C-alpha positions in Angstrom: 4.6 20.1 38.5 3.3 16.5 38.0 -0.3 15.5 38.0 0.2 13.3 41.1 1.6 16.3 43.0 -1.2 18.5 41.9 -3.7 15.8 43.0 -2.0 15.5 46.4 -2.1 19.3 46.9 -5.8 19.4 45.9 -6.6 16.5 48.3 -4.9 18.4 51.1 -6.9 21.6 50.5 -10.2 19.9 49.7 -10.2 16.5 51.5 -11.8 13.9 49.2 -15.2 12.5 50.1 -17.2 9.6 48.6 -19.4 11.0 45.8 -22.3 8.9 47.1 -22.3 9.2 50.9 -20.1 12.3 51.3 -17.9 10.6 53.9 -14.1 10.9 53.9 -12.1 8.6 51.6 -8.4 8.1 51.1 -8.3 9.7 47.6 -10.4 11.6 45.1 -12.5 9.3 42.9 -12.9 6.5 45.5 -16.0 5.1 47.1 -16.3 4.2 50.8 -17.0 0.6 51.7 -20.7 0.9 52.1 -21.2 2.6 48.7 -18.9 0.1 47.0 -21.0 -2.8 48.4 -24.1 -1.2 47.1 -22.9 -1.4 43.5 -24.3 -4.3 41.4 -21.9 -5.4 38.7 -23.4 -7.3 35.7 -22.1 -10.8 35.3 -22.7 -13.5 32.7 -24.9 -15.0 31.4 -26.4 -12.2 29.5 -28.2 -11.5 26.2 -25.6 -11.6 23.5 -27.3 -8.6 21.9 -28.4 -6.1 24.5 -26.4 -7.4 27.4 -29.2 -7.8 29.9 -28.2 -10.3 32.5 -30.3 -13.5 32.8 -31.6 -14.2 36.3 -30.5 -17.7 36.3 -27.9 -20.0 34.6 -28.7 -20.8 31.0 -26.4 -23.8 30.5 -25.0 -22.0 27.4 -21.3 -21.3 27.6 -20.5 -20.1 24.1 -22.8 -17.1 23.9 -25.4 -16.3 21.3 -28.5 -16.6 23.6 -30.9 -13.7 23.2 -33.5 -12.2 25.6 -37.2 -12.2 24.7 -37.2 -8.5 23.8 -34.3 -8.8 21.3 -35.9 -11.9 19.7 -39.3 -10.1 19.4 -37.9 -6.8 18.1 -34.2 -6.9 17.2 -32.6 -3.5 18.0 -30.9 -1.4 15.3 -27.5 -1.8 17.1 -25.4 -5.0 17.0 -24.5 -5.4 20.7 -24.6 -3.4 23.9 -22.8 -3.9 27.2 -22.7 -2.1 30.6 -20.8 -2.9 33.8 -23.4 -1.8 36.3 -27.0 -2.4 37.0 -28.8 0.9 37.4 -29.7 0.8 41.1 -29.8 2.9 44.2 -26.0 3.6 44.4 -25.2 3.7 40.7 -28.1 6.1 40.2 -26.6 8.5 42.7 -23.3 8.2 40.9 -24.9 8.9 37.5 -27.0 11.8 38.8 -24.0 13.4 40.5 -21.9 13.0 37.4 -24.6 14.2 35.1 -26.2 17.0 37.0 -23.9 17.7 40.0 -20.6 18.2 38.3 -19.1 15.2 40.1 -16.4 14.1 37.5 -13.8 12.7 39.8 -14.7 9.1 39.0 -14.8 9.4 35.2 -11.6 7.4 34.7 -12.9 4.6 37.0 -16.2 4.6 35.0 -14.3 4.3 31.8 -12.2 1.4 33.2 -15.3 -0.5 34.2 -16.8 0.2 30.8 -13.7 -0.9 29.0 -13.7 -4.3 30.8 -17.5 -4.9 30.5 -17.6 -3.7 26.8 -14.5 -5.4 25.5 -16.6 -7.4 22.9 -18.1 -4.1 21.7 -14.8 -2.2 21.6 -12.6 -4.8 19.8 -11.8 -3.6 16.3 -13.7 -0.4 16.7 -12.8 2.6 14.4 -14.5 5.4 16.3 -16.2 6.2 19.6 -19.2 8.5 19.2 -20.9 10.0 22.3 -24.7 10.2 22.3 -25.2 14.0 21.8 -27.3 16.5 23.8 -29.4 19.2 22.2 -27.6 22.5 22.2 -30.1 24.1 24.6 -29.6 21.3 27.2 -25.8 21.4 26.6 -25.9 25.1 27.3 -27.8 24.6 30.5 -25.7 21.6 31.7 -22.4 23.1 30.5 -21.1 19.6 29.4 -22.2 16.3 27.9 -21.7 13.5 30.3 -21.6 11.0 27.5 -18.8 12.9 25.8 -16.8 12.9 29.0 -17.2 9.2 29.3 -16.2 8.8 25.6 -13.1 10.9 26.1 -12.0 8.8 29.1 -12.8 5.6 27.3 -10.8 6.8 24.2 -7.8 7.6 26.4 -7.9 4.1 27.9 -8.5 2.1 24.7 -6.8 4.3 22.0 -10.0 4.3 19.9 -10.4 7.9 18.6 -13.5 9.7 19.7 -15.4 11.8 17.1 -17.6 14.4 18.9 -19.8 16.4 16.6 -20.2 13.7 14.0 -23.5 12.6 15.5 -25.9 15.5 16.2 -29.2 15.8 18.0 -31.4 17.6 15.5 -34.3 18.4 17.8 -34.9 18.7 21.5 -36.9 15.9 23.0 -38.9 15.7 26.3 -37.5 13.6 29.1 -37.7 9.9 28.6 -38.5 9.3 32.4 -41.7 7.5 32.9 -42.4 6.8 29.3 -43.3 3.4 28.0 -41.0 1.5 25.5 -43.2 2.6 22.6 -43.4 6.2 23.8 -39.6 6.3 24.1 -39.2 5.0 20.6 -41.6 7.7 19.3 -39.9 10.4 21.3 -36.6 9.5 19.8 -37.8 9.3 16.1 -36.0 11.8 14.0 -34.1 13.1 16.9 -30.6 12.5 15.5 -28.7 13.2 12.3 -25.1 12.8 11.0 -23.2 16.0 10.4 -22.5 16.6 6.7 -19.2 15.3 5.4 -18.7 12.4 7.8 -19.2 9.2 6.0 -18.9 6.0 7.9 -18.7 3.5 5.1 -17.8 0.1 6.5 -16.8 1.4 9.9 -17.3 -0.1 13.3 -18.7 2.7 15.5 -19.2 2.5 19.3 -21.9 4.6 20.8 -21.3 5.8 24.4 -23.9 6.9 26.9 -24.4 7.0 30.6 -27.5 4.8 31.0 -29.2 2.2 28.8 -32.9 2.0 29.7 -34.9 0.5 26.9 -32.5 0.9 24.0 -34.7 3.5 22.2 -32.0 6.2 22.2 -29.3 3.7 21.1 -31.5 2.4 18.3 -32.4 5.9 17.1 -28.7 6.8 16.9 -27.8 3.5 15.3 -30.4 4.0 12.6 -28.7 7.1 11.5 -25.2 5.7 11.7 -26.4 2.8 9.5 -27.7 5.3 6.9 -24.3 6.9 6.9 -22.7 3.5 6.0 -21.6 2.1 9.4 -21.2 -1.7 9.1 -21.2 -2.4 12.8 -22.8 -0.3 15.6 -22.1 -1.4 19.2 -23.1 0.4 22.5 -21.2 0.8 25.7 -22.8 2.5 28.7 -22.0 3.0 32.3 -25.2 1.5 33.6 -28.3 -0.4 32.3 -31.8 -0.8 33.7 -32.6 -4.4 34.5 -36.3 -5.2 34.9 -37.9 -8.3 36.3 -39.7 -8.8 33.0 -36.4 -9.1 31.0 -36.3 -12.8 30.5 -34.9 -15.5 28.3 -36.9 -17.2 25.6 
């Protein structure tokens, strides 16, 4: 029996609803009109490094412009991109996906990430999901970053390597922490599994939300030590603050 037939049967038994507003939609993995309108997609111009959108036109059409934060403290990764601003609707999508088991939109998420992250994915050798500590993985039952990585791998053909990057210690939640506290919280939190050299490779880190870049930089630091030549980051959403500005 084909996947389309199974999907149709499942939709008949469990009528699909919008994962944000729980109202009926025409197919699983779809948003209703109000939820769709609440999404804020990131458009150019943006920082060439971290991908934060600038709040006004820069007059630069060839790229290469950096935000104030990347100029002041260059991150350990080379480039980061995300399709969505982390706002009211996207937050509900992420929380439902991460904590509520709502996986029906994972292929759509990956399609958005592939388009927004094309510059990060071109020429990549491997996709590596940001890992969870084993205790959190046991409690949640799955790693949302690995699900995103698998879907992105299917759509791009770039192989995913789960288990190459490990979380070596449990860390407290990053919520509410300052930029400096987030960096300290992530220090020494990751390691490369033995026997997985990355000499000269282009590695793409995949995660659900980019907040300050502390997690991505901590992972990138270990990937560099393992020999990675290029480390790029693709996430589903990124936080955009009013203080993120050009310089």
